[in-house]
C-alpha positions, 0 to 999 in steps of 0.5 A, a space after each residue: 632075325 639078324 640085323 646088319 651092323 652098320 660100319 663104325 663111323 668116327 672122325 679123329 678131330 685131333 691126335 695129341 700123340 702116341 706112347 708105348 712101344 711097338 707098331 700099335 702105339 696107344 694114342 690120346 685123341 679127340 674123336 667123334 663117334 657117329 653123331 655124338 659130341 667129340 670125346 677124349 679117347 685112349 686106344 692103340 692104333 696101327 701106324 697109319 691110324 686106319 685100324 684101332 684096338 680096344 680103348 677107353 673114352 672120356 669126357 673132359 671132366 673124366 680126363 681131369 679126374 684121371 689126370 689127378 689120379 695119374 699125378 697122385 700115382 707118380 707122386 707115390 712112385 717118386 716118394 718110393 724112389 727117394 727112399 
């Protein structure tokens, strides 16, 4: 027997900003999914942030780990550009 899906419930606590081109920019947000604790989230949103695309969600320790990886990648790119 099929169950009715409940609508996805979320609350954007803070929008840190968007990046990328096009009408659907990717945003870094602090978002609360359902009754869970807020997490950091990166996903595309339409212009008025009423519709979303697929994304990824991080807790704060994951976000720090990602920052370290991004810094390493940018350092590698900078070293290649200097050669």
